[in-house]
C-alpha positions in Angstrom: 0.0 0.4 -0.1 2.5 3.4 -1.2 0.4 6.2 -1.3 0.5 10.2 -0.4 1.4 10.8 3.7 -1.6 13.3 4.2 -0.9 14.6 7.1 1.5 17.3 6.8 -0.2 18.3 4.4 -3.2 18.6 6.8 -1.9 20.6 9.8 -0.2 23.1 7.3 -4.2 24.1 6.5 -4.8 23.8 10.2 -2.4 26.2 11.6 -3.5 28.7 8.2 -7.3 28.3 9.1 -5.8 29.4 12.8 -3.9 32.5 11.7 -7.3 33.2 9.2 -9.8 33.2 12.3 -7.7 35.2 14.6 -6.7 37.8 12.2 -10.4 38.7 10.8 -11.9 39.8 13.5 -9.4 42.5 13.8 -9.4 43.6 10.6 -12.5 44.4 10.0 -13.3 46.3 13.4 -10.7 49.2 12.6 -12.6 52.4 12.9 -10.6 55.8 11.2 -10.3 57.9 14.4 -9.7 61.5 13.8 -6.6 62.5 15.4 -7.4 66.2 18.0 -5.6 69.1 16.0 -4.1 71.3 18.4 -3.5 75.0 17.5 -0.6 77.2 18.8 -2.0 80.9 18.9 0.5 83.6 18.0 0.1 86.4 21.1 -2.3 89.0 20.6 -0.4 92.4 19.9 -0.5 93.8 22.9 1.6 90.4 24.2 4.5 90.1 24.3 6.1 86.7 24.8 7.4 86.5 27.5 11.4 86.8 27.9 14.0 84.1 29.4 15.4 85.4 33.3 19.3 84.5 33.4 20.1 83.2 36.6 23.9 82.8 37.7 25.6 81.9 40.7 29.0 83.0 40.5 31.8 81.0 42.9 31.6 83.1 46.0 27.4 82.5 45.9 25.9 85.8 45.1 23.4 85.7 42.8 22.9 88.0 39.6 19.8 88.2 37.6 20.4 89.9 34.4 23.7 90.6 34.6 22.7 91.7 37.8 23.6 91.5 41.6 21.0 90.6 44.0 20.8 90.1 48.1 18.1 87.0 48.9 15.7 89.9 49.6 15.7 91.2 46.4 15.8 88.1 45.2 12.9 87.1 47.3 11.0 90.6 46.0 11.8 89.1 41.9 11.0 85.9 42.6 7.1 87.2 44.3 6.8 89.4 41.2 6.8 86.6 38.9 5.0 84.0 40.6 2.0 87.4 40.3 1.9 86.5 36.3 -0.1 84.6 35.1 1.3 81.0 33.9 1.4 81.7 30.4 3.4 85.2 30.8 6.0 83.6 33.4 9.0 83.6 32.1 12.0 81.1 31.8 13.9 81.3 34.6 17.7 79.4 32.8 20.3 78.9 35.9 24.6 79.1 35.3 27.1 78.4 38.0 30.6 78.6 37.4 33.0 75.5 38.2 33.5 76.1 42.2 29.6 77.4 43.3 29.3 75.6 46.2 26.6 73.2 46.4 24.4 75.1 49.5 24.6 77.8 47.6 22.9 76.4 44.8 20.0 75.2 46.8 19.4 78.3 49.0 18.8 79.6 44.8 17.0 76.4 43.2 14.8 76.1 47.0 13.9 79.9 47.1 12.9 79.3 43.4 10.5 76.1 44.0 9.1 78.4 47.0 7.3 80.5 44.7 5.9 77.8 42.2 8.8 78.2 39.7 10.6 75.8 37.3 13.8 76.6 36.3 16.7 75.2 34.1 20.5 75.1 34.7 23.4 74.6 33.0 27.4 75.2 34.4 29.8 77.3 32.8 
């Protein structure tokens, strides 16, 4: 009795049938979803974009606000004024430090900024 072994053919056909049965529902249930459009409107003629403020700490612990030296009380007043602004108009604070700036001085300034609810970006020079 010589004949063709059909068992491997039946196995392959069953695997293909299982693949079709499992992938067919996924192709029928796809829906077209519209993308959410985010529009960014430029500020009106009466509103300017907020400028960034450069805070600099030198090695001696001095704080400079746009190259103007400040003591701790003046820094607190300036940060309080920024806190009064609406969030959309608050300028970004860029903190730069000297190589030999003490960690305690940097922590003091960062705590003052965080205490007023402001955010800062930091970089070293």
